[in-house]
N, C-alpha and C positions, 0 to 999 in steps of 0.2 A: 475520149472516154465515153463509154456507153451509159445510158440511163440506168439507175439502180435505186433501190430503197435500202437504207442501212439502219437497222434498229436492234440494238443489243441492250435490252433493259435489265440485264443481270447486275445486281448491286455487288460490288467487290469491296471486301475489307482486306487491304494489302498490308502486310508487315507483321511484326511481332506483337504478341499480347492482344490481338484483336478478338480472341475468343470470348472476351468479356461481353461482347455484343451478341453472342450466339443465342442465349435464352430469349432476349427481346425479339430477335428476328424470327426464331421458330414460333414464338407465341403469336405472331401476327397471323399465322395460318391455322392455329388450333392448339390443342393440348396433348394430342396423342401422336407420338413420333415413332417411326420405324427407322432405326439406325442400322445401316449396312456397312460392312467392312470385309476385309479379306482374311488373311491367314493368322491374324492375331498380333502382329508386330505393334499395333497401337497400344496393346496392353503391356508389352515389354518396355516401351519407351515412355510410358506415363501419359500419353495423349488420351487414352480411353478414360482414365480417372479425371482428367481436366474437363473433358467433354461432359461426363456424367455429373460432375459437380455443378457446371453451369446450367445444365438442364434441370437438376434438382432444385437449384435456387429459383428457377423460373416456374417451378411447380408442374413440370411436364411429366406425362406418363410415357415411359420409354419401352419399346419392344425392340428386339435385335434379330438380325440375320447376319451371321458370320460365314466365312469360308467361300466368299466369292472368288472365283478363279481368275488367273490371267487368261486372256482370251475368254471372257465370261460366257458361261454356258446358259442355254435356254432353261435348263432345269432350275438353276438358281433364280432366274427371273420368275419362273412359275411359283417357286416357294415364296418369294417376296410378295408377289401379287396376292397370293392366298392369305398371307398374314394381314395384308392391308384390308382385305375384304372381311376377314373373320373378326378383326379388332377395330374396325372403323377408323383406320389411320387417317390423320389429317394432313401430315407432312412427312416427307422422307428426308433423312439426313445421310448422305453418302460420305464416308470417311475413307479416303484412299486415293489411288490413281485413276487412270482412265477406265480400267476394267470395272472397278466398283461403281464409278459414276455412270458408265454406259449401262450396266445392268440395272441400276436404280432407275434410270430414265425410262426404260421399257417396263419395269415393274410399275412405275407411276401411271403409265398409260394402260397397262393390262388390268390394273385395279379398278378401272372405270368401265370395263366391258365384260361380257360373258364369254366371248370366244377365246381361244387359246392365244397366248402371247406370241407364239411363232407366226401367227397369221399377220402380224405387223411386218414381219421380215421376209416371208417367202413370197411366192409369185402372186398370192392374193393381195398383198400390200393393203391390208385393211386400213381404213382411214383412222387417224389419230385425232379425234375431235376434242379430246379432253385428257388431261393428266393431273394427278395430284401434284401439289407444289414440291419442288426439290431444292434442298440446300446442300451445299458441298463444303467439305474441308479437304483441301488438296494436300497429298503427301508425296507426290511424284510429279515432276515436271516432264510432260511428254505429249499427251494426246490433245490437250486443250479442251477437253470435254467439260471443264468447269465453266466455260464461257461460250459454248456453241450449241447448236440444235441437233447434233449427231449422236448416234449410238451404234456400236458394232457388236453383234452377238453371234456366238458360235453354236452350231448344232452338231455334235459328234455323230449322231445317228445318220446324218445325211452328208457328212463331210462338207458342211457349208459354213461360211463366215460372211455375214451380210450386214451392210450398213443401212441405216434409216435416218433421214433428215426430217424434222418437223418442228415448227416454232413452239409447239406445246411441250417439247422436251427441254427447252432452255431453262437452266437453273434460275431460281428467283434470286438467290443470294449465294455468293461463294467467298469462302475465307481462304486467303492465299498468304500463308506465313512461310517464308523461305526457310526459317529455322527448322520447320517440320521435315525438311528434306535432308537434313544433315546425316541421318542414318541410312540414306539410300546408298547401296553398294556402288563400287566403281562400275561394275558391269551394267547395272540398271541405269546409272547416270549416263553411261555411254549410249545405251540403247535409246533412252529417252531423248537424248540430244540428237540422235539420228532422226528420230520420229519428228522432232520439231523442224529440222532442216528439210525433211521430205515434204511436210505440209507446205512449207514456203516454196519449195522448188516445183511442186505440182502446179502451182499458179504462175511462178516466175517464168518457167519455160513455155513461153507463149509469144507468137510473132507479132502481136499488136504493137504498133509503134508510138502510141499516144499516151503512154502511161509512165512517163519519166518519174513523176513523184512517187508512185507506188513501187516502181522498180527500185528506186533509191531506198525506199523504206525497207523493202525485202532484202536488199543487199546489206543494209545495216543490221538487220536481224540475223542474217546468215553469219556475218562477221562476229556478231555478239556470241553466237554459239561456238564458233571456231575459237574465239578468245577464251571464253569462260568454262566450257566443258572440261578441258584439261585441268583447269584450276580447281574446279569442284571435285574432280576425281583425285587430285593430289592432296587437296586440303578440304576435306568434306564439310567442315564448319566455317568455310569462307562465306560470310553473309552476302557480300557483293556478288560473288559468282552465282550463288544459289538464287539470289533475287533476280539477277539478269536472265538466268535461264527460265525461271518461273514466269516472269512477265512476258518474255518472248514466246513461251509456250502458248499462253492464252491468246496473244495477238496473231500468232501464226495461222490460226484457223477459226477466228471469230467472224470472218467475212469481210473485214476491213480491206484486206489486200486484193480482193477480187476485182473491185472497180467495175462491176458489171460484166466481167468476162465469164463465159459459160463453157469453158473447155473441160472435157472429162479428164479425170485423173488417170494416170497410167500405172505407176509403181504400186500404189495402194491396192487396186484390184488384183494385180499379180501376186502381191505379198499375202493378201487375205487367203489365197488358195494355199500358200505354203503353210501358214499357221493353222488353217482349217484341217489340212491333211496330216500335219506333223506336229502341231501344237508348239511351234517355236516362238521365241520372243519376237513380237512384231517389229521392233526397231532393228533387231539383228537381221531379220529377213529383208527389211528395206535397205540396210547397209550393203548387203550382198547384191541385191538387185540393181540399185540405183546407178552405180558407175557403168554396169553392163548395159543398162537401158540407154544411158547417155551415149555410150559408144555405138550401140546399134542404130540409134536414131540420127546420129550426126551425118549431115551431108552439106553440099554447097548451098542449098536453099535456106538452111537454118543456122549456118556456122556463126553468123553475127551474134546470135544469142549466147552461144558458148563462149565467144570472145568476150562479150560483156561480163559474163559470169566469171571467167577466168581472171580477167584484169581487175574487176571491181571487188570481187570477194577474196580471191587468193593472191592478188598482187602480181600476177604473171606479167612478164615483160611484154609490152604491147608492140615493140619494134621487131616483130617476127611475122611470118606468113600466118594468115588467119587460121588455117587448118592446124598449124603447129601450136598456136596459142590455145585453140580449142582442146586439142589432145593433152596439152600440159595441164589445162584446167581439170580435165577428167582425172588425170594422174594425181593432182594435188588432192582432189576429193577422196580418191582411193587411198592415198597415203594417210589422210586425216582419219578416215574410218578405221583402217586396219593397222596402222602403225601408231598414230597418236592415241587413238581411243582403244586400240588393242583388241578389236573384235575379230572373230574368225571371218575369213574372206571367201570361203566357198561352201557350197551345199554339201560337198563330199565330206568335209570336216564334221558336219552335223549328222552324217550317216544317211543323207538323202540322195537317192538315185533318180533316174529318169522314168521310173515305172508309172508314175501318175501324171507325167507332164501333159499328155494329150487331154486328159480329163480336166486338169487344172486350167489349161489354156482355154478350153471350151467354156468353162465357167467364167474365167476372167474377162473374156470378150463378149459374154452373153450369147455365144453361138453366132456372132456376126463380126463386127469390127469394134475394137476399142478406140474410140475417137478422141485421143488425147493430143499431146503436142505433135506427135506424128502418128497417124492412124496405124493400128497394129491388128493384123489378122491372127487367127489361131496359130498359123504356121510361124508367124513372127514371134509370138509369145513363147512358143516351144523353143525357138532358137535362142531367145534371151535366157530362158531357164537353163538351157544347155551351156551357155556361156558362163553360167554361175557354178558349174560343176568343178 
């Protein structure tokens, strides 16, 4: 196992009725709060009123920014940063899923600088030396943004969707109440579950031989999603299912499973281009791409990893030829995404053709090689996109 530093200082309140601590936690950072959220579902389900009541009891002054989009736009980030500057905001409260939290993270950084927020994301990669403190209330288990240093922002003007990692973006406090995800639709539960699995698989598919403990941990998390995603879809208010998905979501991407490994991710860069150009749901794009990526990358040099995945995650019979086991593992994943979870299985079903594949592949590999589990050139990535049609 490689040397590494692991430091996740996010304070997590997990479980029901933990919002009673919201006011005290926000007050540690000041009195002026910018609350960010998406399309307004928090007002329909009563969460908005609960939050406002807690902040009122704490004597906090609250400003709001609603309407943050899925695949959050840079314009929303700019609006939030401007509010922070105009009203001397002390702390940001993100209420929602990964899109709201990601946008809020870059707002918090942009509030501390004079340059445009997109400069954090584009080729300038402006340094993030400071960010206003961030508190989150999670309403969708998927991206793990409530407990990591990452943010992904879209710019429709340039057809770009770009991620940024920085320790200053890590939330200070996160409230994780599984009951707040009861109202999440079957479709979004399915897409979120795929996203969780993809975060794990981007790290799991690695040929290092000395990480038995972490591999076993990842296999356990993957099996957790396979077990509980269908339960949550069938019985939305099943607390055990929602709790298992929520906690797995956080641990899938908070850095613990990396163990010092530094392999580039593969499916996420390819999917970011799909949702940048076509604004599709991130988890759906990952579902369509992942089995095809696995199929394309499979060869005699890495088949042992596929065998491990197939046997330990999906219980494939190990008394077969390795290549047969590997292919059955891919088929089991395919069936889970498209039969069990009921997601669409091709880009054609989404009205997506090959017209932008060359440009998308160029961006996905940065004009060079995508150095993931198996290095992929622009031509390789185009072929994987074509397999998804």
